[in-house]
Backbone atoms as SQL, in Angstrom:
CREATE TABLE atoms (id INTEGER PRIMARY KEY, chain TEXT, resi INTEGER, resn TEXT, atom TEXT, x REAL, y REAL, z REAL);
INSERT INTO atoms VALUES
  (1, 'A', 1, 'MET', 'N', 9.369, -15.369, -13.256),
  (2, 'A', 1, 'MET', 'CA', 9.494, -14.237, -11.874),
  (3, 'A', 1, 'MET', 'C', 9.023, -15.260, -10.764),
  (4, 'A', 2, 'ALA', 'N', 9.855, -15.127, -9.605),
  (5, 'A', 2, 'ALA', 'CA', 9.710, -15.659, -8.441),
  (6, 'A', 2, 'ALA', 'C', 8.494, -15.074, -7.721),
  (7, 'A', 3, 'ALA', 'N', 7.396, -15.532, -7.095),
  (8, 'A', 3, 'ALA', 'CA', 6.443, -14.922, -6.314),
  (9, 'A', 3, 'ALA', 'C', 6.355, -15.508, -4.852),
  (10, 'A', 4, 'GLU', 'N', 5.833, -15.105, -3.895),
  (11, 'A', 4, 'GLU', 'CA', 5.911, -15.155, -2.654),
  (12, 'A', 4, 'GLU', 'C', 4.710, -14.843, -2.005),
  (13, 'A', 5, 'HIS', 'N', 3.834, -15.392, -1.217),
  (14, 'A', 5, 'HIS', 'CA', 2.674, -14.847, -0.473),
  (15, 'A', 5, 'HIS', 'C', 3.029, -14.682, 0.907),
  (16, 'A', 6, 'ALA', 'N', 2.462, -13.780, 1.631),
  (17, 'A', 6, 'ALA', 'CA', 2.749, -13.463, 2.812),
  (18, 'A', 6, 'ALA', 'C', 1.523, -12.664, 3.480),
  (19, 'A', 7, 'ARG', 'N', 1.399, -12.732, 4.875),
  (20, 'A', 7, 'ARG', 'CA', 0.086, -12.168, 5.659),
  (21, 'A', 7, 'ARG', 'C', 1.029, -10.735, 6.115),
  (22, 'A', 8, 'CYS', 'N', 0.441, -9.617, 5.837),
  (23, 'A', 8, 'CYS', 'CA', 1.173, -8.392, 6.650),
  (24, 'A', 8, 'CYS', 'C', 0.609, -8.182, 7.744),
  (25, 'A', 9, 'HIS', 'N', 1.382, -7.699, 8.590),
  (26, 'A', 9, 'HIS', 'CA', 1.184, -7.022, 10.067),
  (27, 'A', 9, 'HIS', 'C', 0.218, -5.856, 9.895),
  (28, 'A', 10, 'PRO', 'N', -0.399, -5.697, 10.639),
  (29, 'A', 10, 'PRO', 'CA', -1.295, -4.300, 10.610),
  (30, 'A', 10, 'PRO', 'C', -0.649, -3.329, 10.191),
  (31, 'A', 11, 'CYS', 'N', -1.137, -2.584, 9.124),
  (32, 'A', 11, 'CYS', 'CA', -0.086, -1.208, 8.766),
  (33, 'A', 11, 'CYS', 'C', -1.438, -0.261, 8.401),
  (34, 'A', 12, 'SER', 'N', -0.651, 0.906, 7.987),
  (35, 'A', 12, 'SER', 'CA', -1.286, 2.032, 7.319),
  (36, 'A', 12, 'SER', 'C', -0.999, 2.599, 6.053),
  (37, 'A', 13, 'PHE', 'N', -2.012, 3.034, 5.410),
  (38, 'A', 13, 'PHE', 'CA', -1.825, 3.578, 4.060),
  (39, 'A', 13, 'PHE', 'C', -2.038, 4.772, 3.784),
  (40, 'A', 14, 'LEU', 'N', -1.297, 5.490, 3.054),
  (41, 'A', 14, 'LEU', 'CA', -1.458, 6.875, 3.052),
  (42, 'A', 14, 'LEU', 'C', -1.389, 7.283, 1.355),
  (43, 'A', 15, 'CYS', 'N', -2.505, 8.198, 0.983),
  (44, 'A', 15, 'CYS', 'CA', -2.592, 8.440, -0.468),
  (45, 'A', 15, 'CYS', 'C', -1.789, 9.748, -0.349),
  (46, 'A', 16, 'LEU', 'N', -0.845, 9.880, -1.422),
  (47, 'A', 16, 'LEU', 'CA', 0.120, 10.945, -1.686),
  (48, 'A', 16, 'LEU', 'C', -0.577, 12.188, -2.278),
  (49, 'A', 17, 'ASP', 'N', -1.966, 11.987, -3.157),
  (50, 'A', 17, 'ASP', 'CA', -2.225, 12.989, -3.747),
  (51, 'A', 17, 'ASP', 'C', -3.340, 13.588, -2.856),
  (52, 'A', 18, 'CYS', 'N', -4.396, 12.975, -2.179),
  (53, 'A', 18, 'CYS', 'CA', -5.286, 13.715, -1.421),
  (54, 'A', 18, 'CYS', 'C', -5.051, 13.622, 0.086),
  (55, 'A', 19, 'GLY', 'N', -4.112, 12.746, 0.751),
  (56, 'A', 19, 'GLY', 'CA', -3.788, 13.019, 2.210),
  (57, 'A', 19, 'GLY', 'C', -4.381, 11.976, 2.825),
  (58, 'A', 20, 'HIS', 'N', -5.660, 11.173, 2.084),
  (59, 'A', 20, 'HIS', 'CA', -6.692, 10.331, 3.008),
  (60, 'A', 20, 'HIS', 'C', -5.563, 9.088, 3.554),
  (61, 'A', 21, 'GLY', 'N', -5.887, 8.995, 4.885),
  (62, 'A', 21, 'GLY', 'CA', -4.895, 7.510, 5.405),
  (63, 'A', 21, 'GLY', 'C', -5.873, 6.354, 5.904),
  (64, 'A', 22, 'TRP', 'N', -5.452, 5.360, 5.827),
  (65, 'A', 22, 'TRP', 'CA', -6.286, 4.323, 6.386),
  (66, 'A', 22, 'TRP', 'C', -5.543, 3.028, 6.908),
  (67, 'A', 23, 'ASP', 'N', -6.027, 2.353, 7.785),
  (68, 'A', 23, 'ASP', 'CA', -5.397, 0.993, 8.263),
  (69, 'A', 23, 'ASP', 'C', -6.138, -0.196, 7.834),
  (70, 'A', 24, 'GLY', 'N', -5.186, -1.215, 7.873),
  (71, 'A', 24, 'GLY', 'CA', -5.898, -2.598, 7.433),
  (72, 'A', 24, 'GLY', 'C', -4.596, -3.633, 7.620),
  (73, 'A', 25, 'THR', 'N', -4.998, -4.738, 7.525),
  (74, 'A', 25, 'THR', 'CA', -4.401, -6.020, 7.611),
  (75, 'A', 25, 'THR', 'C', -4.442, -6.659, 6.238),
  (76, 'A', 26, 'TYR', 'N', -3.222, -6.587, 5.321),
  (77, 'A', 26, 'TYR', 'CA', -3.430, -7.124, 4.105),
  (78, 'A', 26, 'TYR', 'C', -2.551, -8.405, 3.478),
  (79, 'A', 27, 'ASP', 'N', -3.080, -9.049, 2.918),
  (80, 'A', 27, 'ASP', 'CA', -2.468, -10.041, 2.278),
  (81, 'A', 27, 'ASP', 'C', -1.396, -9.467, 1.214),
  (82, 'A', 28, 'ILE', 'N', -0.026, -10.131, 1.081),
  (83, 'A', 28, 'ILE', 'CA', 0.820, -9.307, 0.200),
  (84, 'A', 28, 'ILE', 'C', 1.270, -10.417, -0.979),
  (85, 'A', 29, 'ASP', 'N', 1.523, -10.363, -2.040),
  (86, 'A', 29, 'ASP', 'CA', 1.912, -11.233, -2.963),
  (87, 'A', 29, 'ASP', 'C', 3.298, -10.245, -3.449),
  (88, 'A', 30, 'MET', 'N', 4.300, -10.631, -3.271),
  (89, 'A', 30, 'MET', 'CA', 5.818, -10.036, -3.598),
  (90, 'A', 30, 'MET', 'C', 6.191, -10.846, -4.796),
  (91, 'A', 31, 'THR', 'N', 6.548, -9.995, -5.728),
  (92, 'A', 31, 'THR', 'CA', 7.013, -10.614, -6.943),
  (93, 'A', 31, 'THR', 'C', 8.448, -10.291, -7.451),
  (94, 'A', 32, 'VAL', 'N', 9.383, -10.928, -7.650),
  (95, 'A', 32, 'VAL', 'CA', 10.727, -10.347, -7.953),
  (96, 'A', 32, 'VAL', 'C', 10.805, -10.803, -9.320),
  (97, 'A', 33, 'ASP', 'N', 11.092, -9.581, -10.145),
  (98, 'A', 33, 'ASP', 'CA', 11.575, -9.981, -11.666),
  (99, 'A', 33, 'ASP', 'C', 13.078, -10.215, -12.017),
  (100, 'A', 34, 'GLU', 'N', 13.394, -10.240, -13.102),
  (101, 'A', 34, 'GLU', 'CA', 14.497, -11.216, -13.451),
  (102, 'A', 34, 'GLU', 'C', 15.751, -9.834, -13.197),
  (103, 'A', 35, 'HIS', 'N', 15.520, -8.522, -12.785),
  (104, 'A', 35, 'HIS', 'CA', 16.397, -7.721, -12.641),
  (105, 'A', 35, 'HIS', 'C', 16.574, -7.603, -10.819),
  (106, 'A', 36, 'GLY', 'N', 15.765, -8.418, -10.184),
  (107, 'A', 36, 'GLY', 'CA', 16.020, -8.190, -8.942),
  (108, 'A', 36, 'GLY', 'C', 14.895, -7.388, -8.225),
  (109, 'A', 37, 'ARG', 'N', 14.317, -6.709, -9.245),
  (110, 'A', 37, 'ARG', 'CA', 13.120, -5.767, -8.620),
  (111, 'A', 37, 'ARG', 'C', 11.967, -6.233, -7.462),
  (112, 'A', 38, 'ILE', 'N', 11.523, -6.039, -6.500),
  (113, 'A', 38, 'ILE', 'CA', 10.579, -6.346, -5.458),
  (114, 'A', 38, 'ILE', 'C', 9.350, -5.313, -6.100),
  (115, 'A', 39, 'SER', 'N', 8.402, -6.222, -6.161),
  (116, 'A', 39, 'SER', 'CA', 6.932, -5.649, -6.612),
  (117, 'A', 39, 'SER', 'C', 5.894, -6.077, -5.763),
  (118, 'A', 40, 'PRO', 'N', 5.575, -5.258, -4.508),
  (119, 'A', 40, 'PRO', 'CA', 4.484, -5.859, -3.739),
  (120, 'A', 40, 'PRO', 'C', 3.073, -5.609, -4.391),
  (121, 'A', 41, 'VAL', 'N', 2.118, -6.556, -4.364),
  (122, 'A', 41, 'VAL', 'CA', 0.828, -6.274, -4.514),
  (123, 'A', 41, 'VAL', 'C', -0.233, -6.675, -3.512),
  (124, 'A', 42, 'TYR', 'N', -0.811, -5.508, -2.886),
  (125, 'A', 42, 'TYR', 'CA', -1.530, -5.850, -1.654),
  (126, 'A', 42, 'TYR', 'C', -2.949, -6.152, -1.819),
  (127, 'A', 43, 'HIS', 'N', -3.678, -7.071, -1.124),
  (128, 'A', 43, 'HIS', 'CA', -4.774, -7.766, -1.293),
  (129, 'A', 43, 'HIS', 'C', -5.764, -7.439, -0.003),
  (130, 'A', 44, 'LEU', 'N', -7.115, -6.989, -0.414),
  (131, 'A', 44, 'LEU', 'CA', -7.962, -7.165, 0.979),
  (132, 'A', 44, 'LEU', 'C', -9.492, -7.515, 0.527),
  (133, 'A', 45, 'ASP', 'N', -9.564, -8.648, 0.999),
  (134, 'A', 45, 'ASP', 'CA', -11.048, -9.296, 0.821),
  (135, 'A', 45, 'ASP', 'C', -10.812, -9.724, -0.861),
  (136, 'A', 46, 'GLY', 'N', -9.757, -10.073, -1.278),
  (137, 'A', 46, 'GLY', 'CA', -9.612, -10.547, -2.693),
  (138, 'A', 46, 'GLY', 'C', -9.498, -9.327, -3.599),
  (139, 'A', 47, 'ARG', 'N', -9.858, -8.130, -3.277),
  (140, 'A', 47, 'ARG', 'CA', -9.552, -6.890, -4.103),
  (141, 'A', 47, 'ARG', 'C', -8.249, -6.481, -4.041),
  (142, 'A', 48, 'GLU', 'N', -7.458, -5.803, -5.246),
  (143, 'A', 48, 'GLU', 'CA', -6.065, -5.264, -5.380),
  (144, 'A', 48, 'GLU', 'C', -6.230, -4.211, -4.582),
  (145, 'A', 49, 'PHE', 'N', -4.936, -3.882, -3.728),
  (146, 'A', 49, 'PHE', 'CA', -4.922, -2.592, -3.300),
  (147, 'A', 49, 'PHE', 'C', -3.592, -2.425, -3.442),
  (148, 'A', 50, 'PRO', 'N', -3.001, -1.104, -3.300),
  (149, 'A', 50, 'PRO', 'CA', -3.665, -0.364, -2.809),
  (150, 'A', 50, 'PRO', 'C', -3.944, 1.013, -3.876),
  (151, 'A', 51, 'ARG', 'N', -5.272, 0.998, -3.637),
  (152, 'A', 51, 'ARG', 'CA', -5.806, 2.261, -4.361),
  (153, 'A', 51, 'ARG', 'C', -6.670, 3.159, -3.319),
  (154, 'A', 52, 'CYS', 'N', -6.502, 4.358, -3.317),
  (155, 'A', 52, 'CYS', 'CA', -7.053, 5.470, -2.326),
  (156, 'A', 52, 'CYS', 'C', -8.639, 5.222, -2.514),
  (157, 'A', 53, 'PRO', 'N', -9.246, 4.858, -1.358),
  (158, 'A', 53, 'PRO', 'CA', -10.779, 4.890, -1.360),
  (159, 'A', 53, 'PRO', 'C', -11.367, 6.098, -1.524),
  (160, 'A', 54, 'THR', 'N', -10.652, 7.135, -1.413),
  (161, 'A', 54, 'THR', 'CA', -11.267, 8.516, -1.400),
  (162, 'A', 54, 'THR', 'C', -11.299, 8.932, -2.810),
  (163, 'A', 55, 'CYS', 'N', -9.923, 9.304, -3.289),
  (164, 'A', 55, 'CYS', 'CA', -9.745, 9.754, -4.658),
  (165, 'A', 55, 'CYS', 'C', -9.363, 8.615, -5.825),
  (166, 'A', 56, 'LYS', 'N', -9.259, 7.306, -5.189),
  (167, 'A', 56, 'LYS', 'CA', -8.943, 6.487, -6.131),
  (168, 'A', 56, 'LYS', 'C', -7.341, 6.495, -6.613),
  (169, 'A', 57, 'SER', 'N', -6.716, 7.082, -6.187),
  (170, 'A', 57, 'SER', 'CA', -4.948, 7.556, -6.845),
  (171, 'A', 57, 'SER', 'C', -4.279, 6.120, -6.510),
  (172, 'A', 58, 'LEU', 'N', -3.605, 5.833, -7.303),
  (173, 'A', 58, 'LEU', 'CA', -2.332, 4.735, -6.944),
  (174, 'A', 58, 'LEU', 'C', -1.165, 5.326, -6.448),
  (175, 'A', 59, 'GLU', 'N', -1.057, 6.673, -6.091),
  (176, 'A', 59, 'GLU', 'CA', 0.045, 7.032, -5.265),
  (177, 'A', 59, 'GLU', 'C', -0.095, 6.570, -4.178),
  (178, 'A', 60, 'ILE', 'N', 0.279, 5.625, -3.466),
  (179, 'A', 60, 'ILE', 'CA', 0.104, 5.154, -2.158),
  (180, 'A', 60, 'ILE', 'C', 1.200, 4.712, -1.664),
  (181, 'A', 61, 'ARG', 'N', 1.755, 5.162, -0.336),
  (182, 'A', 61, 'ARG', 'CA', 2.732, 4.497, 0.644),
  (183, 'A', 61, 'ARG', 'C', 2.082, 3.663, 1.672),
  (184, 'A', 62, 'THR', 'N', 2.732, 2.662, 2.036),
  (185, 'A', 62, 'THR', 'CA', 2.949, 2.007, 3.243),
  (186, 'A', 62, 'THR', 'C', 3.482, 2.622, 4.498),
  (187, 'A', 63, 'VAL', 'N', 2.588, 2.639, 5.403),
  (188, 'A', 63, 'VAL', 'CA', 3.685, 3.406, 6.677),
  (189, 'A', 63, 'VAL', 'C', 3.190, 2.580, 7.935),
  (190, 'A', 64, 'ARG', 'N', 4.238, 2.863, 8.877),
  (191, 'A', 64, 'ARG', 'CA', 3.656, 2.068, 10.074),
  (192, 'A', 64, 'ARG', 'C', 2.534, 2.780, 10.651),
  (193, 'A', 65, 'ARG', 'N', 1.741, 1.981, 11.455),
  (194, 'A', 65, 'ARG', 'CA', 0.672, 2.187, 12.241),
  (195, 'A', 65, 'ARG', 'C', 0.985, 3.571, 13.040),
  (196, 'A', 66, 'GLY', 'N', -0.008, 4.482, 13.073),
  (197, 'A', 66, 'GLY', 'CA', 0.367, 5.854, 14.065),
  (198, 'A', 66, 'GLY', 'C', 1.049, 6.763, 13.102),
  (199, 'A', 67, 'ARG', 'N', 1.640, 6.757, 12.063),
  (200, 'A', 67, 'ARG', 'CA', 2.291, 7.675, 11.525),
  (201, 'A', 67, 'ARG', 'C', 1.726, 8.697, 10.508),
  (202, 'A', 68, 'ILE', 'N', 0.526, 8.349, 10.187),
  (203, 'A', 68, 'ILE', 'CA', -0.254, 8.931, 9.111),
  (204, 'A', 68, 'ILE', 'C', -0.861, 10.604, 9.549),
  (205, 'A', 69, 'SER', 'N', -0.742, 10.507, 10.968),
  (206, 'A', 69, 'SER', 'CA', -1.456, 11.863, 11.353),
  (207, 'A', 69, 'SER', 'C', -0.413, 13.081, 11.076),
  (208, 'A', 70, 'SER', 'N', 0.772, 12.783, 11.078),
  (209, 'A', 70, 'SER', 'CA', 1.622, 13.961, 10.684),
  (210, 'A', 70, 'SER', 'C', 1.643, 14.047, 9.144),
  (211, 'A', 71, 'ALA', 'N', 1.117, 13.323, 8.170),
  (212, 'A', 71, 'ALA', 'CA', 1.457, 13.425, 6.713),
  (213, 'A', 71, 'ALA', 'C', 0.474, 14.435, 6.291),
  (214, 'A', 72, 'HIS', 'N', 0.909, 15.096, 5.272),
  (215, 'A', 72, 'HIS', 'CA', 0.298, 15.868, 4.505),
  (216, 'A', 72, 'HIS', 'C', 0.184, 15.749, 2.885),
  (217, 'A', 73, 'PRO', 'N', -0.760, 16.150, 2.062),
  (218, 'A', 73, 'PRO', 'CA', -0.986, 15.898, 0.856),
  (219, 'A', 73, 'PRO', 'C', 0.066, 16.436, 0.080),
  (220, 'A', 74, 'ARG', 'N', 0.079, 15.999, -1.074),
  (221, 'A', 74, 'ARG', 'CA', 1.064, 16.336, -2.376),
  (222, 'A', 74, 'ARG', 'C', 0.641, 17.875, -2.617),
  (223, 'A', 75, 'MET', 'N', 1.529, 18.632, -2.956),
  (224, 'A', 75, 'MET', 'CA', 1.059, 19.970, -3.266),
  (225, 'A', 75, 'MET', 'C', 1.153, 20.280, -5.024),
  (226, 'A', 76, 'PRO', 'N', 0.034, 20.549, -5.338),
  (227, 'A', 76, 'PRO', 'CA', -0.261, 20.883, -6.886),
  (228, 'A', 76, 'PRO', 'C', 0.839, 21.616, -7.518);
């Protein structure tokens, strides 16, 4: 597996479970597996992200800044 490290531009994160959104500039480790699938792992202050700080869900999407005000939580 190949891995690269990059500094992310400021972005927003959105929890698909509870609808919570937050902003940050994250370090990203990009890993490419043997099938060519790219897996990003986000880090902030040495902690792995994204995990929703409100509900601890892993169902997170990265969106451009300013886009989370129009998002809605997933319906049960």
